C-alpha positions as CSV (number, residue, x, y, z in Angstrom):
1,M,-14.5,-111.5,-142.9
2,H,-12.2,-111.3,-145.9
3,Q,-10.0,-108.8,-144.0
4,L,-9.6,-111.3,-141.1
5,F,-8.8,-114.1,-143.4
6,T,-6.2,-112.1,-145.1
7,R,-4.6,-111.1,-141.9
8,R,-4.6,-114.8,-140.7
9,T,-3.1,-115.9,-144.0
10,L,-0.3,-113.3,-143.8
11,L,0.5,-114.3,-140.2
12,A,0.6,-118.0,-141.2
13,A,2.8,-117.2,-144.2
14,S,5.1,-115.1,-142.0
15,S,5.4,-117.9,-139.4
16,A,6.2,-120.5,-142.1
17,M,8.9,-118.2,-143.5
18,A,10.4,-117.8,-140.1
19,V,10.6,-121.5,-139.6
20,A,12.0,-122.0,-143.0
21,A,14.7,-119.4,-142.4
22,A,15.7,-120.9,-139.0
23,P,18.1,-123.5,-140.5
24,R,19.7,-120.9,-142.7
25,A,20.2,-118.6,-139.7
26,L,21.8,-121.4,-137.7
27,A,24.1,-122.2,-140.6
28,Q,25.3,-118.6,-140.7
29,V,26.2,-118.4,-137.0
30,K,29.8,-117.3,-136.7
31,R,31.5,-118.8,-133.7
32,S,34.4,-117.3,-131.9
33,I,37.3,-119.8,-132.2
34,G,40.4,-120.0,-130.0
35,V,43.4,-121.7,-131.6
36,I,45.9,-123.3,-129.2
37,G,49.2,-123.6,-131.1
38,A,49.5,-121.1,-134.0
39,G,52.1,-123.0,-135.9
40,N,51.8,-124.3,-139.5
41,I,48.5,-126.2,-139.0
42,G,46.9,-123.9,-136.4
43,G,47.9,-120.9,-138.5
44,A,46.6,-122.3,-141.8
45,V,43.3,-123.6,-140.6
46,G,42.7,-120.6,-138.3
47,A,43.2,-118.3,-141.3
48,L,40.6,-120.2,-143.3
49,W,38.1,-119.6,-140.5
50,V,39.0,-115.9,-140.4
51,K,38.4,-115.7,-144.2
52,S,35.0,-117.3,-143.8
53,G,34.0,-114.7,-141.2
54,H,34.8,-116.3,-137.8
55,P,36.5,-114.2,-135.1
56,V,39.7,-116.2,-134.2
57,M,42.2,-115.7,-131.4
58,F,45.5,-117.4,-132.2
59,S,47.6,-118.2,-129.1
60,S,51.1,-119.0,-128.2
61,R,53.5,-118.6,-125.2
62,N,54.7,-115.5,-126.9
63,P,51.7,-113.7,-128.4
64,D,53.8,-110.7,-129.6
65,E,55.3,-113.1,-132.2
66,L,51.8,-113.4,-133.8
67,K,51.2,-109.7,-134.3
68,D,52.3,-109.7,-138.0
69,M,50.1,-112.7,-138.8
70,V,46.9,-111.3,-137.2
71,A,47.5,-107.9,-138.7
72,E,47.7,-109.5,-142.2
73,L,44.4,-111.4,-141.5
74,G,42.5,-108.3,-140.5
75,P,40.2,-107.2,-137.7
76,L,38.6,-110.7,-137.0
77,A,42.1,-112.1,-136.1
78,H,43.5,-111.6,-132.6
79,A,46.6,-112.8,-130.7
80,G,46.6,-113.9,-127.1
81,T,47.8,-116.3,-124.5
82,V,46.5,-119.9,-124.3
83,A,44.3,-118.9,-121.3
84,Q,42.9,-115.9,-123.3
85,A,42.2,-118.1,-126.4
86,I,40.4,-120.7,-124.2
87,A,38.2,-118.0,-122.7
88,F,37.6,-116.3,-126.1
89,G,36.6,-119.4,-128.0
90,D,33.1,-120.8,-128.2
91,A,35.0,-123.7,-129.9
92,L,38.7,-124.4,-129.7
93,F,41.2,-125.8,-132.2
94,I,44.4,-127.4,-130.8
95,A,47.5,-128.2,-132.9
96,V,50.5,-128.6,-130.6
97,P,53.1,-131.4,-130.2
98,Y,51.3,-134.3,-128.7
99,A,53.5,-134.4,-125.6
100,A,52.1,-131.0,-124.6
101,L,48.6,-132.3,-124.2
102,P,48.9,-133.7,-120.6
103,Q,50.3,-130.4,-119.3
104,I,47.7,-128.3,-121.1
105,G,45.0,-130.5,-119.8
106,T,46.3,-130.1,-116.2
107,D,47.0,-126.4,-116.4
108,Y,43.7,-125.4,-118.0
109,R,41.4,-128.1,-116.8
110,A,38.8,-125.8,-115.3
111,A,38.7,-123.4,-118.2
112,L,38.6,-126.3,-120.8
113,K,35.7,-128.1,-119.1
114,G,32.7,-128.4,-121.4
115,K,34.5,-126.8,-124.4
116,V,34.1,-128.1,-127.9
117,I,37.7,-128.8,-129.1
118,L,38.8,-129.9,-132.5
119,D,42.1,-131.9,-132.0
120,A,44.6,-132.1,-134.8
121,C,47.5,-133.3,-132.7
122,N,49.6,-136.3,-133.8
123,A,52.0,-138.3,-131.7
124,V,55.5,-138.5,-133.2
125,P,58.1,-140.6,-131.3
126,T,61.1,-138.5,-132.2
127,R,59.5,-135.3,-131.0
128,D,57.0,-136.5,-128.4
129,G,58.8,-139.5,-126.9
130,D,58.1,-143.2,-127.1
131,A,55.8,-143.6,-124.1
132,I,53.0,-141.3,-125.1
133,T,53.3,-142.3,-128.8
134,K,53.0,-145.9,-127.9
135,E,49.9,-145.1,-125.8
136,A,48.3,-143.2,-128.7
137,D,49.1,-145.9,-131.1
138,E,47.7,-148.7,-129.0
139,N,44.7,-147.0,-127.5
140,G,43.9,-144.7,-130.4
141,T,44.8,-141.0,-130.7
142,G,41.2,-139.9,-130.2
143,V,40.7,-141.9,-126.9
144,T,44.2,-140.8,-125.7
145,S,43.6,-137.1,-126.5
146,Q,40.3,-137.2,-124.5
147,K,42.1,-138.7,-121.6
148,Y,44.5,-135.9,-121.4
149,L,42.0,-133.2,-122.3
150,A,39.4,-134.5,-119.7
151,G,36.1,-132.7,-119.5
152,T,36.3,-131.3,-123.1
153,R,33.9,-132.3,-125.9
154,L,36.6,-133.5,-128.2
155,V,36.5,-134.2,-131.9
156,R,39.4,-135.4,-134.0
157,A,39.9,-133.3,-137.1
158,F,42.5,-131.8,-139.5
159,N,45.2,-134.3,-138.4
160,T,45.6,-136.3,-141.6
161,L,47.2,-133.7,-144.1
162,G,49.9,-131.0,-144.1
163,W,49.2,-127.3,-143.6
164,N,50.1,-126.5,-147.3
165,T,47.4,-128.9,-148.5
166,F,44.8,-127.2,-146.3
167,K,45.9,-123.8,-147.5
168,T,45.9,-124.7,-151.2
169,Q,42.9,-127.1,-151.4
170,S,40.4,-125.1,-149.4
171,N,37.2,-124.3,-151.3
172,R,38.4,-126.2,-154.4
173,A,35.8,-127.1,-157.0
174,D,33.6,-129.9,-156.2
175,P,34.2,-132.5,-155.0
176,K,35.6,-130.8,-152.0
177,L,38.6,-132.2,-150.1
178,A,37.4,-134.6,-147.5
179,I,38.4,-134.3,-143.8
180,P,37.7,-137.3,-141.6
181,I,36.4,-136.5,-138.1
182,A,35.5,-138.6,-135.1
183,G,33.8,-137.7,-131.8
184,D,31.5,-139.1,-129.1
185,D,29.6,-135.9,-128.3
186,A,26.8,-135.4,-131.0
187,E,26.6,-131.6,-130.6
188,A,30.3,-131.2,-130.7
189,V,30.4,-133.3,-133.9
190,R,27.8,-131.0,-135.4
191,V,29.9,-128.0,-134.5
192,A,33.0,-129.6,-136.0
193,Q,31.1,-130.5,-139.2
194,A,30.0,-126.9,-139.6
195,L,33.6,-125.6,-139.0
196,V,35.1,-128.1,-141.5
197,R,32.7,-126.8,-144.1
198,D,33.4,-123.2,-143.3
199,A,37.0,-123.9,-143.8
200,G,36.2,-125.0,-147.3
201,F,36.2,-128.9,-146.9
202,E,33.8,-131.8,-146.7
203,P,33.6,-133.5,-143.3
204,V,33.3,-137.3,-143.2
205,L,32.1,-138.6,-139.9
206,V,34.0,-141.9,-139.3
207,G,32.4,-142.6,-135.9
208,G,33.1,-142.2,-132.2
209,L,36.5,-141.3,-130.8
210,D,37.7,-144.9,-130.9
211,S,37.2,-144.9,-134.7
212,A,39.9,-142.1,-134.9
213,K,42.3,-145.0,-135.1
214,K,41.2,-145.4,-138.7
215,F,42.8,-142.1,-139.7
216,Q,45.7,-141.7,-137.2
217,Q,49.2,-141.1,-138.4
218,R,50.7,-144.6,-138.2
219,G,48.6,-147.4,-139.6
220,G,45.4,-145.5,-140.2
221,P,44.1,-146.2,-143.8
222,G,42.5,-142.8,-143.8
223,Y,45.7,-140.9,-143.0
224,G,47.1,-138.8,-145.8
225,V,44.2,-139.3,-148.2
226,A,43.9,-136.0,-150.1
227,G,40.7,-137.0,-152.0
228,S,37.0,-136.6,-152.1
229,A,34.5,-137.9,-149.5
230,A,33.8,-140.9,-151.8
231,E,37.5,-141.7,-152.1
232,L,38.1,-141.3,-148.4
233,K,35.1,-143.6,-147.5
234,Q,36.4,-146.2,-149.9
235,K,39.8,-146.1,-148.2
236,L,38.1,-146.5,-144.8
237,G,35.8,-149.3,-146.0
238,M,32.7,-147.2,-145.2
């Protein structure tokens, strides 16, 4: 009887340990990430994910130009075309001129469908044109990005600060640098929060995609705030 009790006790303890370990195991999952647009922002944030253990494929129209960068980052970094990066990534990060979104959304619509995508693109009139910039300003960048990247599970993130700030402020001493995010898909938001933390920052969920207006480039009170979560929330009136 004592032997049976001991066996049952051990089994119960093992089960309890397994359950307790499950959240930690989920937190340690390393996602393959496809980066669309390996310029300053895409290169800087993608490099932070590589350093935290994520396999990352950086893409451009000329992947050969990325060879030196991926070689420096090590075996978890890869270079490829946009199509290859989309296929590679469990999650995607897009950082391209805003005017490119309609064409990307059209050319890769089928491949993008259902993908979690973190969108860091900002509309700049001198570069992207007045029409799409006006649309993003009036309707909100998050809502507009979702329109052009239809079928994706889009989260706005990493659009408020420059690449050098991301590079130098990652994993700073607490309080971490806050990154505002906004999204309509709950699971996509959870993925984005985890990836923001893995890059060395503190995510601040502002709300759904319509709330991304609060931190878009022109007029958003949360744009350009290089502070803690408490400081960002104060700017946003949260």
